[in-house]
Backbone as a ProteinNet text record, in pm:
[ID]
protein_1_A
[PRIMARY]
MAGIWKIRCLSRLGHWKPVWHSLNVHRYSTGTQASENINWYCSDIVKLRGSEFQGRHIQVHSEQEVKEALKLFAQEHKRVMKKASHPAIYAWRTGEKVELSEEEILQNTLNPDSKQLKKKKKGIEPSKLHKYINVSQGVEDGGERRSGQDLFRRVIQRYELYNVLVIVSRWMRGSTIGPSRFKCIGDAGTDSVRKGGLIS
[TERTIARY]
1008	1004.2	1075.1	975	1000.6	1011.3	1072.1	992.9	1048.5	1156	1216.8	1238.2	1162.5	1215.8	1260.4	1339.1	1360.4	1236.8	1208.8	1100.4	1128.6	1066.1	1069.7	935.8	961.2	862.8	752.9	598.4	504.5	456.3	445.1	425	239.7	231.3	69.4	-8.3	42.5	-39.3	-17.3	63.1	54.8	184.9	265.8	347.8	515.2	568.7	757.8	771.6	813.8	912.1	1040.7	1165	1282.3	1297	1270.5	1256.6	1367.3	1500.9	1601.1	1709.9	1617.8	1673	1547.2	1600	1533.2	1468.5	1337.2	1309.5	1264.4	1206.8	1181.9	1003.6	958.4	849.9	854.9	857.6	832.7	696.5	699.7	623.7	656	546.8	572.2	434.3	442.8	319.1	386.9	270.2	289.3	201.1	123.9	10.7	-131.5	-135.2	-241.8	-290.4	-381	-424.6	-366.3	-241.1	-162.9	-134	-117	-83.8	2.5	-26.5	80.8	174.4	153.9	196	259.5	402.5	396.5	472.7	410.2	448.5	467.2	606.5	600.2	650.9	519.9	537.4	634	679.4	819.6	734.3	800.8	750.8	896.5	863.7	960.2	1019.2	1182.3	1261.9	1191.8	1211.3	1196.2	1306.4	1352.8	1483.7	1445.6	1521	1517	1663.1	1708	1844.6	1946.9	1952.5	2033.9	2013.1	1904	1879.6	1772.1	1757.4	1642.8	1562.4	1427.1	1353.4	1274.7	1298.8	1231.2	1075.3	996.2	855.4	846.8	802.8	738.5	671.1	533.9	455.2	422.4	333	303.1	159.3	50.7	-23.7	-31.3	-41.1	-25.1	-160.3	-151.5	-333.3	-288	-163.9	-142.2	-14.9	-12.4	104.3	228	188.3	302.3	345.8	275.4	271.4	397.6	364.9	456.2	579.3	600.1	740	818.4	738.5	789.1	850.6	759.3	789.1	905	898.8	1038.7	1154.3	1176.7	1272.8	1352.2	1222.5	1272.9	1316.4	1264.2	1294.9	1453	1471.7	1630.9	1725.8	1649.5	1720	1725.9	1643.4	1651.6	1658.8	1670.1	1744.1	1862.5	1945.3	2101.1	2164	2125.1	2219.1	2157.3	2000.2	1910.3	1941.9	1995.1	1998.2	2137.8	2219.9	2350	2361.2	2338.3	2405.2	2289.1	2123.7	2027.9	2065.8	2079.3	2119.6	1988	1860.5	1753.6	1694.9	1707.5	1643.2	1510.7	1476.1	1317.7	1262.5	1203.6	1089.2	971.9	911.6	811.6	665.4	560.1	441	288.8	216.4	125.9	7.8	-130.3	-216.5	-288.8	-344.8	-399.6	-560	-643.5	-798.6	-845.8	-1024	-1102.5	-1203.5	-1244.6	-1368.1	-1503.8	-1553.7	-1718	-1801.9	-1889.5	-2044.9	-2117.5	-2144	-2217.4	-2382.5	-2444	-2584.3	-2636	-2824.3	-2864.1	-2855.4	-2920.7	-2832.2	-2761.8	-2628.2	-2465.8	-2456.2	-2506.3	-2492.3	-2623.9	-2712.3	-2792.7	-2715.4	-2642.6	-2557.8	-2452.2	-2400.3	-2312.7	-2325.1	-2462	-2515.1	-2550	-2574.7	-2599.5	-2745.2	-2859.8	-2980.3	-2999.4	-3009.2	-3053.4	-3182.5	-3250.8	-3375.8	-3396.2	-3492.6	-3480.8	-3517.5	-3653.7	-3734.4	-3630.5	-3498.7	-3394.1	-3279.6	-3297.7	-3203	-3154.9	-3282.4	-3279.9	-3236	-3273.1	-3272.5	-3094.9	-3076.4	-2915.1	-2756.4	-2813.6	-2713.3	-2618.2	-2677.2	-2618.9	-2488.9	-2525.9	-2447	-2363.1	-2370.4	-2296.1	-2146.2	-2025.5	-1927.3	-1871.5	-1799.7	-1750.4	-1708.6	-1654.6	-1585	-1690.4	-1810.4	-1907.4	-2008	-1991.6	-2039.3	-2003.3	-1881.9	-1790.9	-1748.5	-1685.8	-1585.2	-1491.1	-1384.5	-1264.1	-1282.5	-1242.8	-1251.1	-1127.6	-1052.2	-960.4	-836.1	-871.7	-758.2	-615.5	-491.9	-371.2	-296.7	-194.1	-150.3	-4.3	96.6	249.2	350	417.6	499.1	655.5	742.7	894.2	973.8	1057.9	1092.1	1227.3	1292.6	1408.4	1495.4	1554.3	1615.5	1620.3	1494.4	1445.9	1341.2	1325.9	1256.3	1126.6	1049.1	895.3	853.4	927.4	904.1	797.2	790.2	711.5	549.5	541.1	412.5	353.9	448.8	432.1	377	431.7	457.4	277.1	234	100.7	25.6	11.7	-102.4	-90.6	39.1	28.5	-27.4	-12.6	-44.9	-183.7	-134.5	-250	-340.8	-385.1	-450.9	-540.1	-429.8	-473.9	-622.8	-592.6	-630.2	-754.8	-718.5	-819	-762.5	-643.8	-566.4	-568.4	-568.5	-549.9	-512.9	-461.6	-412.5	-276.4	-193.1	-99.9	4.5	122.7	267.6	375.7	431.5	432.9	578.1	694.6	806.2	883.4	979.4	1056.1	1135.5	1262.6	1405.6	1462.6	1572.4	1631.2	1764	1814.3	1954.6	1970.3	2045.2	2064.8	2218.5	2204.6	2309.3	2293.3	2384.2	2367.8	2315.6	2263.5	2247.3	2123.6	2103.6	2025	1878.4	1774.6	1613.3	1545.4	1537.4	1507.2	1339.1	1251.3	1096.7	1046.9	1135.8	1066	1103.9	1159.3	1193.5	1067.8	974.3	832.4	734	754.4	661.3	732.8	833.2	933.2	923.6	889.5	859.2	706.2	647	480	490.4	543.7	545	582.3	704.4	723.3	615.9	588.6	482.8	322.4	321.4	164.3	248.1	303.5	372.7	327.8	404	392.2	293.6	167.7	37.1	-23.2	-6.6	-63.4	-0.4	94.3	125.3	65	58.3	-41.2	-157.1	-207.6	-364.2	-452.1	-361.2	-461	-569.2	-482.7	-547	-545.4	-601.1	-602	-554.7
3655.1	3470.7	3450.8	3327.5	3289	3153	3030.3	2900.5	2804.6	2810.4	2728.7	2586	2485	2350.8	2228.8	2132.4	2088.7	1924	1869.8	1805.8	1696.5	1601.3	1499.4	1502.2	1488.3	1446.6	1397.2	1438.3	1338.3	1288.9	1140.9	1062.9	1040.2	979.9	956	912.5	885.8	809.8	850.1	974.1	1094.5	1058.8	920.7	886.5	969.3	980.9	1043.8	973.8	1016.8	943.7	1026.8	951.8	1045	1020.8	1188.5	1138.6	1231.5	1223.7	1285.7	1370.1	1461.4	1532.6	1570.2	1597.3	1696.4	1800.2	1849.8	1937.5	2010.5	2158.2	2246.7	2296.2	2349.4	2382.1	2528.1	2627.4	2753.6	2840.7	2896.5	2924.1	3114.7	3160.2	3312.1	3402.7	3523.4	3645.5	3696.8	3714.5	3833.9	3895.9	3941	4049.2	4023.5	3897.1	3912.2	3724.3	3696.5	3583.6	3429	3463.7	3321	3255.3	3101.9	3016.5	3007	2993.4	3008	2884.8	2808.6	2637	2614.2	2612.5	2588.3	2438.7	2395	2224.9	2232.9	2184.4	2120.1	2002	1948.2	1816.2	1799.1	1690.1	1617.9	1487.6	1497	1362.1	1257.6	1176.4	1052.4	1098.8	1042	1113.2	994.1	1112.3	1040	1050.8	910.2	876.1	845.3	920.4	861.3	871.7	808.4	754	866.2	847.6	939.4	1103.7	1120.3	1279.5	1205.8	1341.4	1305.1	1462	1370.6	1497.2	1478.1	1614.8	1610.8	1719.7	1700.2	1776.3	1777.5	1979.8	2026.3	2098.4	2096	2218.5	2221.3	2348.1	2419.7	2489.5	2517	2589.5	2738.8	2807.5	2995.8	3029.6	3144.1	3249.7	3362.3	3395.2	3542.4	3563.6	3636.5	3670.8	3666.4	3724.7	3780.1	3636	3565.3	3435.3	3336.5	3325.2	3297.9	3334.2	3485.7	3542.2	3503	3501.8	3494.1	3320.6	3222.8	3102.1	3052.7	3118	3139.3	3194.8	3234.2	3331.7	3228.7	3151.7	3052.2	2918.5	2889.2	2776.5	2772	2903	2929	2895.9	2944.7	3003	2826.5	2801.5	2665.3	2557.1	2549.4	2409.4	2475.2	2530	2585.6	2449.4	2336.2	2240.1	2202.7	2256.2	2219.3	2288.3	2429.9	2569.8	2573.8	2499.4	2525.6	2357.1	2280.5	2107.8	2093.5	2125.9	2138.9	2184.5	2110.4	2172.8	2273.1	2264.3	2371	2348	2425	2375.7	2437.7	2603.8	2602.7	2604.8	2524.6	2528.7	2517.3	2629.5	2649.4	2659.2	2668.4	2653.7	2741.6	2828.8	2825.2	2924.7	2895.5	2960.6	3021.5	3083.8	3108.7	3230.6	3193	3249.5	3219	3330.9	3330.4	3242.8	3093.9	3017.8	3069.1	3064	3113.1	3014.8	3031	2888.4	2943.5	2908.4	2940.1	2910.8	3007.3	3056.9	2943.3	2894.3	2786.5	2822.8	2900.8	2951.2	2874.7	2945.2	2909.1	2739.2	2686.4	2528.5	2455.8	2514.3	2504.8	2483.2	2575.8	2612.2	2503.7	2475.3	2317	2216.7	2181.2	2027.1	1986.2	1860.9	1846.7	1866.6	1854	1868.7	2006	2137.8	2217	2259.3	2147.7	2168	2231.6	2301.9	2345.4	2275.1	2179.2	2084.6	1975.8	1961.1	1847.3	1907.5	2023.1	2048.8	1976	1967.3	1919	1787	1724.8	1578.4	1531.9	1626.6	1588.6	1651.7	1773.8	1822.5	1757.2	1623.5	1541.1	1481.1	1435.1	1395.3	1508.1	1603.8	1709.9	1681.8	1687.4	1715.7	1834.5	1795.3	1922.2	2071.6	2045.9	2157.6	2221.4	2161.9	2231.5	2308	2334.9	2382.3	2517.1	2547.4	2677.7	2726	2803.9	2881	2978.9	3037.1	3101.4	3238.7	3329.1	3458.9	3524.7	3638.4	3739.3	3647.7	3570.5	3447.2	3511.5	3451.8	3529	3327.2	3404.8	3268.8	3333.1	3209.8	3214	3174.4	3151.3	3027.5	3074	2975.7	3016.4	2905.8	2891.8	2806.8	2744.2	2865.3	2809.2	2740.3	2832.1	2790.4	2638.3	2607.3	2460.1	2522.9	2559.8	2635.8	2593.6	2645.6	2621.3	2528.8	2491.4	2375.4	2401.2	2558	2613	2596.8	2696.6	2633.5	2524.8	2411.3	2263.3	2216.4	2277.9	2218	2250.6	2394.5	2457.4	2366.3	2307.5	2250.8	2150.9	2046.8	1887.9	1899.4	1992.5	1923.3	2032.1	2193.1	2282.5	2273.5	2258.6	2310	2175.9	2065.5	1912.8	1910.5	1910.7	1843.7	1984.3	2110.5	2222.2	2272.3	2260.9	2314.5	2474.3	2515.7	2672.2	2684.5	2755.2	2821.3	2711.6	2682.6	2612.3	2668.1	2648.5	2640.7	2460.1	2505.9	2364.4	2365.9	2356.6	2322	2193.3	2222.8	2084.9	2098.2	2060.7	2085.2	1958.1	1992.3	1901.3	1887.1	1768.2	1718.3	1623.1	1700.6	1649.1	1545.1	1422.2	1324.2	1224.7	1166.5	1108.2	1109.7	1062.5	1087.8	1214.8	1268.9	1373.1	1266.4	1330.8	1321.2	1350.6	1461.2	1505.4	1565.7	1548.7	1621	1528.6	1371	1349.5	1420.3	1503.4	1562.3	1659.2	1696.7	1769.3	1632.7	1478	1464	1411.9	1441.7	1363.2	1493.4	1590.7	1738.9	1714.7	1674.5	1689.4	1558.6	1454.8	1326.2	1407.8	1467.5	1500.1	1591.7	1655.1	1781.1	1689.2	1566.5	1579.2	1441	1347.3	1323	1354	1513.7	1571.3	1627.6	1651.8	1719.9	1582.7	1455.9	1336.5	1330.6	1347.1	1293.3	1426.1	1514.9	1619.6	1606.4	1482.9	1471.3	1576.2	1661.3	1743.2	1668.3	1591.1	1466.9	1342.2	1280.8	1091.2	1007.2
909.5	885.9	1040.9	1122.5	1178.7	1187.7	1301.9	1294.1	1145.5	1128.1	1062.3	1091	1029.7	1067.9	976.4	1018.1	926.7	928.1	821	821.9	710.1	637	553.6	490.9	337.2	293.5	289.6	271.7	307.6	194.3	262.2	100.3	111.2	21.7	-28.3	90.7	165.1	267.4	379.1	399.6	538.2	631.3	588.1	662.9	601.4	708.2	675.5	596.3	490.9	387.1	314.3	333	313.5	175	82.4	-56.1	-108.9	-164.7	-200.6	-151.4	-5	107.4	187.1	341.1	361.2	342.9	345.6	291.5	432.6	399.3	506.8	555.1	643.1	647.5	704.3	635.1	692.5	777.8	844.7	919.4	890.8	801.8	832.2	772.9	751.5	712.7	643.9	573.4	469.3	458.6	561.6	602.8	494.4	413.1	356.3	386.2	331.6	420.7	395.2	408.2	360	472.5	413.9	495.2	605.8	690.6	806.9	797	799.6	760.5	616.6	553	420.1	394.7	333.6	336	242.9	202.2	38.4	30.1	-90.5	-118.9	-212.6	-204.7	-317.3	-369.2	-504.9	-590.4	-579.1	-621.5	-625.2	-721.4	-755.7	-861.1	-952.7	-1086.9	-1227.7	-1292.1	-1314.6	-1386.8	-1536.5	-1649.5	-1777.8	-1852.2	-1900.7	-1951.3	-1910	-1723.9	-1653	-1615.4	-1697.6	-1628.1	-1518.1	-1423.1	-1324.8	-1293.5	-1250.2	-1217.9	-1080.2	-1034.1	-905.8	-920.9	-848.8	-824.4	-674.6	-669.6	-524.8	-546.1	-466	-442.9	-334.3	-318.2	-191.7	-275.5	-148.9	-160.5	-155.8	-245.4	-245.2	-256.5	-202.5	-260.6	-292.5	-341.3	-427.5	-460.7	-591.6	-664.7	-536.7	-453.2	-331.4	-304.2	-232.2	-168.9	-236.8	-420.9	-469	-511.2	-523.6	-506.8	-390.9	-225.5	-123.6	-146.3	-154.5	-186.7	-260	-371.9	-451.4	-354.9	-318	-258.4	-124.2	-77.9	13.7	-12.2	-165.8	-162.6	-220.3	-284.5	-283.4	-222.8	-76.5	36.4	89.6	108.3	184.3	80.9	-25.1	-126.9	-184.5	-145.4	-208.2	-287.5	-219.8	-282.2	-467.2	-449.2	-581.1	-653.4	-601.7	-673.1	-753.4	-670.2	-724.7	-789.4	-789.8	-869.1	-974.6	-979.1	-1102	-1177.1	-1322.4	-1441.3	-1450.8	-1403.5	-1413.3	-1300.8	-1201.7	-1036.2	-1020	-1135.7	-1047.3	-1167.7	-1258	-1361.7	-1290.3	-1319.5	-1188.7	-1308.1	-1236.9	-1292.5	-1182	-1134	-1041.2	-1144.1	-994.9	-1072.1	-881.6	-887.2	-766.3	-818.7	-750.5	-751.6	-642	-655.8	-542.6	-586.1	-472.5	-552.3	-461.8	-561.2	-525.4	-590.7	-491	-553.1	-682.2	-751.1	-842.5	-839.1	-919.3	-896.9	-954.4	-926.8	-1007.2	-1119.8	-1212.4	-1335.4	-1371.1	-1332	-1372	-1361	-1300.3	-1204.1	-1331.9	-1358	-1486.2	-1619.6	-1663.5	-1762.7	-1822.4	-1653.9	-1681.5	-1681.9	-1711.9	-1643.9	-1773.9	-1853.3	-1943.7	-2013.1	-1908.7	-1925.1	-1825.6	-1912.1	-1842.3	-1791.6	-1783	-1707.2	-1600.3	-1562	-1420	-1324.8	-1371.1	-1285.1	-1196	-1333.6	-1266.5	-1204.5	-1200.3	-1087.7	-947.6	-878.5	-741.6	-771.4	-847	-910.2	-930.9	-1015.3	-1085.8	-1052.5	-902.1	-832.7	-748	-717.8	-636.5	-740.6	-891.9	-933.4	-994.1	-997.6	-1069	-1005.3	-1123.6	-1084.9	-976.7	-864.5	-803.9	-832.2	-947.5	-1012.3	-1094.9	-1104	-1194.9	-1069.6	-975.1	-860.3	-811.4	-849.2	-834.3	-948.9	-905.6	-1039.6	-921.4	-1009.6	-982.1	-1032.7	-919.5	-971.7	-973.8	-977.3	-970.1	-971.8	-1142.6	-1137.9	-1192.4	-1147.3	-1154.7	-1229.3	-1258.5	-1299.4	-1361.8	-1367.8	-1424.9	-1413.1	-1536.4	-1538.8	-1568	-1521.1	-1608.8	-1600.4	-1702.3	-1783.7	-1699.4	-1609.5	-1529.9	-1651.6	-1767.8	-1865.8	-1931.7	-1957.2	-2005.7	-2136.6	-2244.9	-2310.5	-2358.3	-2277.4	-2316.5	-2187	-2108.3	-2041	-1917.4	-1912.3	-1762.3	-1837.6	-1939.8	-2028.8	-2003.2	-2021.3	-2100.4	-1913.7	-1822.8	-1655.9	-1589.1	-1683.3	-1657.1	-1696.7	-1810.5	-1926.5	-1867.1	-1836.6	-1791	-1672.3	-1582.8	-1413.9	-1387.5	-1387.5	-1320.2	-1434.8	-1560.2	-1634.2	-1637.4	-1673.8	-1685.5	-1587.2	-1450	-1300.2	-1259.6	-1315.9	-1258.2	-1138.9	-1118.1	-1024.3	-975.5	-866.1	-810.4	-668.5	-662.5	-511.9	-530.7	-625.3	-591.9	-695.4	-647.5	-706	-736	-810.4	-873.3	-922.1	-895.6	-908.1	-942.1	-1031.9	-1100.3	-1071.1	-1052.4	-1090.4	-1135.4	-1280.5	-1311.5	-1292.3	-1339.3	-1355.7	-1439.9	-1575.4	-1710.6	-1658.4	-1681.3	-1704	-1802.7	-1825	-1963.6	-2063.2	-2183.8	-2300.2	-2296	-2407.8	-2459.4	-2466.4	-2413.5	-2384.2	-2471.5	-2553.2	-2633.1	-2639.5	-2662.3	-2640.4	-2508.4	-2461.7	-2378.8	-2229.5	-2243	-2073.9	-2047.3	-2161.3	-2087.1	-2059.5	-2049.9	-2005.2	-1869.8	-1871.7	-1730.6	-1607.1	-1666	-1598	-1565.1	-1633.3	-1580	-1519.7	-1513	-1455.1	-1312.8	-1294.7	-1135.3	-1082.1	-1154.6	-1086.8	-1111	-1131.2	-1127.8	-990.8	-986.1	-845.3	-745.8	-724.6	-658.3	-589	-637.9	-646.1	-593.1	-663.4	-603.1	-445.6	-402.2	-301.5	-205.9	-241.4	-143.2	-106	-193.1	-229	-305	-372.2	-463.9	-587.3	-596.7	-699.8	-667.9	-729	-638	-787.2
[MASK]
++++++++++++++++++++++++++++++++++++++++++++++++++++++++++++++++++++++++++++++++++++++++++++++++++++++++++++++++++++++++++++++++++++++++++++++++++++++++++++++++++++++++++++++++++++++++++++++++++++++++

């Protein structure tokens, strides 16, 4: 591991924006096809009756990269790990992107008429032109029961994201918020991937 330097969170427009505290970019190699530059994109703070939530995400391409990223998160966000009630609620999914055959594309369109393929192809949703193979995924509740799976459903599954790790931290203050905490966790994770440009 080499070349660790401080940055501020990237805003949606690409400008440097101080949010909560400075984060880190890590340059490291796993011996696999890992991203050399790891950018943590963080959400704005989501607040509800005293509780606070913040989401972060990075791109990953294997379970090994997920493990290394989580280790780096713990090392470089010691204040979060110490102060947050639930420092690392997370969900991830990786996969290898491959283009669909014409037959598979036809099966994904409303009109499976091969004569219409060339006419319809320009109007087909991008997600229907490819698929992911060798998919791996995982979640962690971080002490907040069922929150990892809910984060996966609200962010990764809803927006059809792959090769991403989403982490949400929660600080419990004020009165209890019941099931509303799941929406806050999802909102923080969603804001993070939106600021990183994965969704609009």
